[in-house]
N, C-alpha and C positions, 0 to 999 in steps of 0.2 A: 719177128723172124722165128722165134720159138714160142709156141703157145701150148700151155698145159692146162687142161680143163678137167677138174673134178677127178683127178687120177687117184685110183686106189689099187694097191697091190697086196694080196694076202698070200701067206704061206700057211696053208691049213687054217687053223683057228687064229693064227697070229697076223695082225695087220701091220705090215712094214711101212706102207705109205697110205695115208688116210685122207682122201678127198682133198688133194692138193691142187690148187690152181695158181699158175704163174704165167707171166709174159715177159719175154726179153726182146726188146726192140733191135732192129738191125744195127749192127755196129756197137751195141751195148755189151756190158759185162755184168753177169749176175753170179754172186757167190752163194753157195749153200753152206750154212753153218749149223752145227749141232753136235751134241755128244755122240760117242759111238753108239750105234743102234738107233739113231734118230731117223734114218731112212734116206740119207743123202745118196749113198752109192746105189741103192735100189732105185731111186728116182732117176738117176743118170742112166741106169741100164734100161729103164722103161723108155727113156728118150731115144736111146740107141736101138730100140726094137728088140732087145735081147730077152726081155721078160714080157709075158702077157700081163695085161692090166685092164681095169675098168676105167672108163672115161675116154678122153681123146687127147692126143698129142699131135701137133702139126709143126712141121719145119718148112718155112717159106710157103705156107698154105697147103702143104701136102701131108696127108694123113700117114703117120708112121706105120700103121698096120697094113693099110691097103696099098700103099706105094712105097714099101720098104726099100726096094732096090734103088729107086730114085732118091729117096731121102738119104740113104747111106752115102751117096755121091756128094752130098752137101756137107757131110760131117767128117772132121778129122778128130780122132780119139786118142788121148794120151792116158793110159791106165795108171793105177797106183803102182803096180809092180810091172816093170818092163821085162817081158819074157822074150829073149832073143838067144839064138844059138851061139854059144861062146866061140865056136870054131869058124864062124863066118866073119869075113871082113866087113867093115862098115858099108863099103860100096856094094858088096854082094847082098847084104841085108836090105838095103834101100832098093836095089835093082829088083830083087825078088818081089817085094811088096809093090813096087811100081808096075811090074807086069800084071799083078793081080788087079791093080786099079787101072790098067790099060793106059799108063803114062809112057811118054817117049823117053829115050835115053838121056837127052840133055836135062830133062827135069830132075833126074836123080842127082846129078851133079849140082844143080841149082839148089835142091833141097838141102844138101850137105853144106853148101856155101851159106845159105840163109841162117843156119844154126851154128856156123863157125867151125864145121868139121871137115871142110874140103881138104885141109892139109893132112888130115888123119884118115883119109878114105881107105887106105890099105891096112889100117890097124885092125886086128881081130877084136871082136866083141869082148872076149875074155880078158883082153889086155886093157880095156877101157875103164876109166873111173866111173863112179856113180853119176857124176855130172855129165860126162860124155854119153853115157847110156841114155840119160834123160833127154839130152839134146838130140840123140839119134831117134828116140821115140817121137819127139816133136817133128823131126824131119819126115818121118813116116806119116805122121798125121797131116802134114802139109802137102803131101803128094796129091795131085789132082786139083790143087788150089781150092779147097773147100771153103765156103764162106762162114762155116760154123766150126768152132773148136769146143770139144767137150773134154774136160780134164778132171781126173779123180785124184785128189791130194797132190797138189802141184809139186811139192819139193820134199815129200815125207822122208826120203832116203838120202837127202843131200846135206852136206855141211854148209855153214853159213856163207862161205865164199861162193860155192856153186849155186846156192839159193839166189844170191844177188844177181849173178850173171844170167841165170835162167829167167828170172823175173824181167830182166831187161829185154830178153828175146820176146817174151810175151807182151811187153809194152809195145814193141815194134809191130807185133801182129794186130794188136788192138788199134794202133794208129793206122794200120793198113785197111781198117774197116771190118775186120772179122768180128763176128758175134761170139761171145765167150760165155760158157756155162761151166762152172768149176766148183769143186769142194776143196776146203782147206781147214786145217785146225790151227793155222798160224794167223794170228790177228794182223800182223804187219803185212802179210801177203794179201789178205782181204782188203785192207785199207789202201794198199798200193795199186791193186788191179781192178777192184770191183766198182761199178757205179751204184749198185744196190746189193743189199744182203738179205737173204731169206733165211730166217731162223726156223729150223725144224726141231720139233720135240715130240718124241714118241710117234713119229710118222706124220704128224700134223704141222701145218704151217701156222706158226704163232704170230709172226709179224714180219713186215718188210721195213728196213731202215737204211739210212745212209751209212756207209762204212765208217765215216768220221764220227758218227754218233754212237756207234755200236758199243764201244768199251764202256762209256758212261751209262747208256741205257740198260745194258745187261749187268752192270756192276762187276765187270771183269777186273780181277786183282792180280797183283804180282807180289812175289816174296823176294826181298833183296837181302842178301847176307853181306854185312859190313865187317871188315877186319880192322881192329883198333888196337892201340896199346892196351895191355891188360889193365893197367892202373887207371884207364879212362873209361872203361866199359860202363861202370855204374853212372858216371857223369853223363855218358851218351844216352843211356836208358832214361835218365831223368829229364834230359834236355828234350828228347823226342816226346816224352809223356806230356810235357807242357803244351805240345802242339797236337795232342790227340793221337799220337802213334804209340802202339803197344809193341815193345821190342823184347825179344827173348834171348837170354844169354846162352852161348854155346862155346865154351872154351875161350879162345881169343877173338871170337866174333859174336855178332848179334844178328838176329833175323827180324826183319821188319816187313809187315804186310802193308802194301799201298795200293791205291787205285792204279789201274794199268797205265794211265797217262801221267802218273805222278811218281814214276820210279826214281827220278833224280831228286825229289824233294828232301828225303832224309839226308842225303849227302850235303845239300845246300844248308839245311838247318844245323848240321854238325859243324860245317865250316863257319857259320855265323857264331857258333858257340866256341870257336877256336879248339875244336876237338879233331885231331888228325885221323883220317881214314887211310890205312895203308893199301887196301884193296877192296874190291867188292865183286859180287857175282849174282846173277839172277838164278834163283833156285827153282822157282816154279811160277809160270804165268800162262797166259792164253796160248803162248807158242808151244808149250810142252804138254799141257793137259788136254786141250781141245774140248773141254766141257764148259759150255756157255753158262751153265747154272752155278758155276763156282762163285761163291761169295754172295749170290743173290738168286732167288728163284725166279726164272723168267716168266713163270705163270702168274707172278704177281704184277707184271708189267702190262700196260694197256696194249692191245693188239691193233695194228693199223692195217 
């Protein structure tokens, strides 16, 4: 459905995307993963036909450059920053975009219903939460029933509750057969929605992998802060050290770095040692940093 062949995009002497080739089958979902500046958003903008590039991009067999108008009818786009006029009501914003896309009246109501905003149709954009704005952006993207969704940073401005409900909406769209190309810096989003992950580094495609293998293959790590009784902190540090974990003391807590998929292991080890943990929090992981090189240099991994 989406074919990217040897695409390169330069800004002067800087190469933002460097000879990238990818293919996304109809109904499949591909995530673009990489640190800031890896070329993810630039590549999306090339797919949308917003930037000139070297190489070739096809959507459903149609060339993005020579058949741009036809291609745009096939794509629904959800940007990272949703720019809508605050004084417009939701129904007015959707109706305005629907007219631009030559959609009929009932489709605007259906788009709001699909994203769960039909009961809020008369609410002004300025009164909406971040989650509602993101849902509205998805409603706009679905106008015209495009077979392809392109999304830049799915939930970057949403709290955890809004993230979950928005991901559920996207799951529904995937089940409906839409082809999805998206960027994200949250590992759990990639694992939940993507069929494959394309790792970009300095504009180049380094590897393709399954989302379930991504954390281990890239050495993604998490930092867990554990709050303990002050008189048991030294015992906790010693207990974790016997299992290969290095813990750092900070007041009434300790910080432990773990592989991303083993965040609960320090808690289990301390429970086995009968050391109580009053509370815990994640201080830094793939969800907050977005840099796939954290903890291990991806260039040292084999490229598939």
